[in-house]
C-alpha positions as CSV (number, residue, x, y, z in Angstrom):
1,X,5.4,-142.8,17.4
2,X,3.3,-140.3,15.5
3,X,2.5,-136.8,16.8
4,X,-0.5,-134.9,15.6
5,X,-1.0,-131.1,16.1
6,X,-4.5,-129.7,16.0
7,X,-4.9,-126.0,15.3
8,X,-8.3,-124.5,15.7
9,X,-9.5,-121.4,13.8
10,X,-8.7,-119.0,16.5
11,X,-5.1,-120.3,16.7
12,X,-4.6,-120.0,12.9
13,X,-5.9,-116.4,13.0
14,X,-3.5,-115.5,15.7
15,X,-0.6,-117.1,13.8
16,X,-1.6,-115.2,10.6
17,X,-1.5,-111.9,12.5
18,X,1.9,-112.7,14.0
19,X,3.4,-113.7,10.6
20,X,1.9,-110.6,8.9
21,X,3.2,-108.3,11.6
22,X,6.7,-109.8,11.4
23,X,6.7,-109.4,7.7
24,X,5.9,-105.7,7.8
25,X,8.3,-105.1,10.6
26,X,11.1,-106.7,8.5
27,X,10.1,-104.7,5.5
28,X,10.2,-101.3,7.3
29,X,13.6,-102.2,8.8
30,X,14.8,-103.1,5.3
31,X,13.5,-99.9,3.7
32,X,15.0,-97.9,6.7
33,X,18.4,-99.3,6.0
34,X,18.5,-98.6,2.3
35,X,16.8,-95.1,2.3
36,X,19.2,-92.7,3.9
37,X,19.7,-89.3,2.5
38,X,21.4,-86.4,4.4
39,X,19.0,-83.4,4.4
40,X,18.3,-80.1,6.1
41,X,14.9,-80.0,7.8
42,X,13.1,-79.3,11.0
43,X,12.5,-82.2,13.3
44,X,9.2,-82.7,11.5
45,X,8.4,-81.4,8.0
46,X,9.9,-81.1,4.5
47,X,13.6,-81.4,3.9
48,X,16.3,-80.0,1.6
49,X,18.7,-82.5,0.1
50,X,22.3,-81.7,0.3
51,X,24.2,-85.0,0.2
52,X,23.8,-88.6,-1.0
53,X,25.2,-92.0,0.0
54,X,27.2,-92.8,-3.2
55,X,28.2,-91.6,-6.6
56,X,28.6,-87.8,-7.3
57,X,26.1,-85.2,-8.6
58,X,27.5,-82.5,-10.7
59,X,25.2,-79.4,-10.6
60,X,25.3,-76.1,-12.4
61,X,23.4,-72.9,-11.5
62,X,22.5,-70.5,-14.4
63,X,20.9,-67.2,-13.7
64,X,22.1,-64.9,-16.4
65,X,24.4,-64.5,-19.5
66,X,24.7,-66.3,-22.8
67,X,28.5,-67.0,-23.1
68,X,29.5,-69.6,-20.6
69,X,26.6,-72.2,-20.7
70,X,27.4,-73.5,-24.2
71,X,31.2,-74.1,-23.7
72,X,30.4,-76.0,-20.5
73,X,27.9,-78.2,-22.4
74,X,30.6,-78.7,-25.0
75,X,33.1,-79.8,-22.3
76,X,30.6,-82.2,-20.7
77,X,30.0,-83.8,-24.1
78,X,33.7,-84.1,-24.9
79,X,34.4,-85.6,-21.5
80,X,31.5,-88.1,-21.9
81,X,29.7,-86.8,-18.8
82,X,26.2,-88.0,-19.5
83,X,24.6,-87.1,-16.1
84,X,24.4,-83.6,-14.5
85,X,21.7,-81.4,-13.1
86,X,21.2,-77.8,-14.3
87,X,19.3,-75.4,-12.0
88,X,17.9,-72.7,-14.3
89,X,16.3,-69.4,-13.5
90,X,13.0,-69.1,-15.3
91,X,13.9,-65.6,-16.5
92,X,17.1,-66.9,-18.0
93,X,15.4,-69.9,-19.6
94,X,12.9,-67.6,-21.3
95,X,15.7,-65.6,-22.9
96,X,17.7,-68.7,-24.0
97,X,15.3,-71.3,-25.3
98,X,17.9,-72.8,-27.6
99,X,20.3,-73.5,-24.7
100,X,17.4,-75.0,-22.6
101,X,16.5,-77.3,-25.6
102,X,20.1,-78.4,-25.9
103,X,20.3,-79.3,-22.2
104,X,17.2,-81.4,-22.5
105,X,18.3,-83.0,-25.8
106,X,21.6,-84.0,-24.3
107,X,19.9,-85.8,-21.5
108,X,20.7,-83.6,-18.6
109,X,18.3,-83.0,-15.8
110,X,16.8,-79.5,-15.2
111,X,15.8,-78.0,-11.9
112,X,14.3,-74.7,-11.1
113,X,16.4,-71.8,-9.7
114,X,13.4,-69.6,-9.0
115,X,12.5,-67.0,-11.6
116,X,14.2,-63.8,-10.4
117,X,17.4,-63.8,-8.4
118,X,15.8,-63.1,-4.9
119,X,16.7,-64.3,-1.4
120,X,13.8,-66.4,-0.4
121,X,14.5,-66.0,3.3
122,X,13.6,-62.3,2.9
123,X,10.3,-62.9,1.1
124,X,6.9,-63.9,2.4
125,X,5.4,-67.3,1.5
126,X,3.2,-65.7,-1.1
127,X,6.1,-64.0,-2.8
128,X,8.1,-67.2,-2.9
129,X,5.1,-69.0,-4.3
130,X,4.6,-66.3,-7.0
131,X,8.3,-66.5,-8.0
132,X,8.2,-70.3,-8.4
133,X,4.9,-70.1,-10.3
134,X,6.5,-67.7,-12.8
135,X,9.3,-70.1,-13.3
136,X,6.8,-73.0,-13.7
137,X,5.0,-71.1,-16.5
138,X,8.4,-70.3,-18.2
139,X,9.4,-74.0,-18.3
140,X,5.9,-75.1,-19.3
141,X,6.0,-72.7,-22.3
142,X,9.4,-74.2,-23.3
143,X,7.9,-77.7,-23.0
144,X,10.2,-78.8,-20.2
145,X,8.2,-81.4,-18.3
146,X,8.4,-83.3,-15.0
147,X,10.7,-80.9,-13.1
148,X,10.8,-82.2,-9.5
149,X,13.8,-80.3,-8.1
150,X,14.3,-76.7,-7.0
151,X,17.2,-74.7,-5.6
152,X,16.9,-71.4,-3.7
153,X,18.2,-68.7,-6.1
154,X,20.8,-67.3,-3.7
155,X,21.3,-70.6,-1.8
156,X,19.6,-69.3,1.3
157,X,16.3,-70.9,2.4
158,X,14.3,-71.5,5.6
159,X,11.3,-73.5,6.8
160,X,8.8,-71.4,4.8
161,X,10.8,-72.0,1.6
162,X,10.7,-75.8,2.3
163,X,7.0,-75.7,3.0
164,X,6.1,-73.7,-0.2
165,X,8.3,-76.1,-2.3
166,X,6.7,-79.2,-0.8
167,X,3.2,-77.9,-1.4
168,X,4.1,-77.3,-5.1
169,X,5.6,-80.7,-5.4
170,X,9.3,-79.9,-5.4
171,X,12.3,-81.1,-3.5
172,X,14.7,-78.4,-2.4
173,X,18.3,-79.2,-3.3
174,X,21.4,-77.6,-1.6
175,X,25.0,-78.9,-2.0
176,X,27.6,-80.5,0.1
177,X,30.7,-79.1,-1.8
178,X,31.0,-75.6,-3.1
179,X,33.6,-75.1,-5.8
180,X,33.4,-71.3,-5.1
181,X,33.8,-70.7,-8.8
182,X,31.4,-67.8,-8.6
183,X,34.1,-65.8,-6.8
184,X,36.6,-66.3,-9.7
185,X,39.5,-67.3,-7.3
186,X,41.6,-68.7,-10.1
187,X,41.4,-72.0,-12.0
188,X,43.8,-73.8,-9.7
189,X,41.8,-72.8,-6.6
190,X,38.6,-74.1,-8.2
191,X,40.2,-77.3,-9.0
192,X,41.7,-77.6,-5.4
193,X,38.3,-76.9,-3.9
194,X,36.6,-79.7,-5.9
195,X,39.5,-82.1,-5.3
196,X,37.8,-82.8,-1.9
197,X,35.0,-84.5,-3.7
198,X,33.9,-87.9,-2.3
199,X,31.1,-90.3,-2.8
200,X,27.7,-88.8,-2.1
201,X,28.7,-85.2,-2.7
202,X,26.5,-82.7,-4.6
203,X,29.0,-80.4,-6.2
204,X,28.0,-76.7,-6.8
205,X,29.3,-75.1,-10.0
206,X,28.0,-72.2,-12.1
207,X,27.4,-71.7,-15.8
208,X,26.4,-68.1,-15.6
209,X,28.6,-65.4,-17.2
210,X,29.7,-64.3,-13.8
211,X,31.6,-67.5,-13.3
212,X,34.4,-66.7,-15.8
213,X,36.8,-69.6,-14.9
214,X,34.6,-72.6,-14.5
215,X,34.8,-73.8,-18.1
216,X,38.6,-73.8,-18.0
217,X,38.6,-75.7,-14.7
218,X,36.0,-78.2,-15.6
219,X,38.1,-80.8,-17.6
220,X,40.4,-81.3,-14.6
221,X,37.5,-81.4,-12.2
222,X,36.0,-84.2,-14.3
223,X,39.3,-86.0,-14.5
224,X,39.7,-85.7,-10.7
225,X,36.3,-87.3,-10.1
226,X,37.0,-90.0,-12.6
227,X,40.3,-90.8,-10.9
228,X,38.4,-91.6,-7.7
229,X,36.1,-94.1,-9.6
230,X,33.1,-92.0,-8.8
231,X,30.1,-92.2,-11.1
232,X,28.4,-89.0,-12.3
233,X,24.7,-89.1,-11.6
234,X,21.8,-86.6,-11.6
235,X,20.4,-85.3,-8.4
236,X,17.3,-87.4,-8.9
237,X,19.3,-90.5,-9.4
238,X,21.2,-89.8,-6.2
239,X,18.0,-89.3,-4.3
240,X,16.6,-92.6,-5.6
241,X,19.6,-94.5,-4.2
242,X,20.3,-92.9,-0.9
243,X,19.8,-92.8,2.9
244,X,18.5,-90.1,5.1
245,X,19.8,-87.9,7.9
246,X,18.4,-84.5,9.0
247,X,19.7,-81.2,10.3
248,X,17.4,-78.7,11.6
249,X,16.5,-75.6,9.6
250,X,14.8,-72.7,11.4
């Protein structure tokens, strides 16, 4: 016995709509499951990234001084760490073009640490915009292109900081693990602080001259991360392979 199904034009159109809707629903569910990056944000609005889903991002802040950055770059090269993100103050970059050029040449990512060392939460939006614009000009003159990341100079930020950064095309990056190397608590303490590192962490370190013990602690920090089979990635690489959560920033 043969069965014949007759579909008219209206039925075919309805079927096409159902199939298309199902496809896009499945796609959005898929994307929602693979894009998940912990972030600080308001319920609605721009976000500041502070943690990823896997791997580990080594980040260094540099605001002043010319003695500590080069030894840290030497150690990264010796330990074969090919991915790290350096957040540089524009004023520092202007004074140390050779070091900026070396960071770029060795394949490390550069983010902006403002221009001057100012607390963005204490500035009006216009002043924040001016500070970032000065940093932009500094890096442009140094031929550093495609900077997408920014970190608040003091680490303090609020909704107006996030809004200004977003309008200028930047993602604000915080951290999930602070080595506290800037307090110079001793090499062993810095190593102990970073021993808590786990997948998805953005680790804060400093390469300014005020962080006097970082370079000596760095080889053991790197070895500790390697012993956990964690891969070093740039912050941008971490963002590209992550999921999202949000915590409100007022």
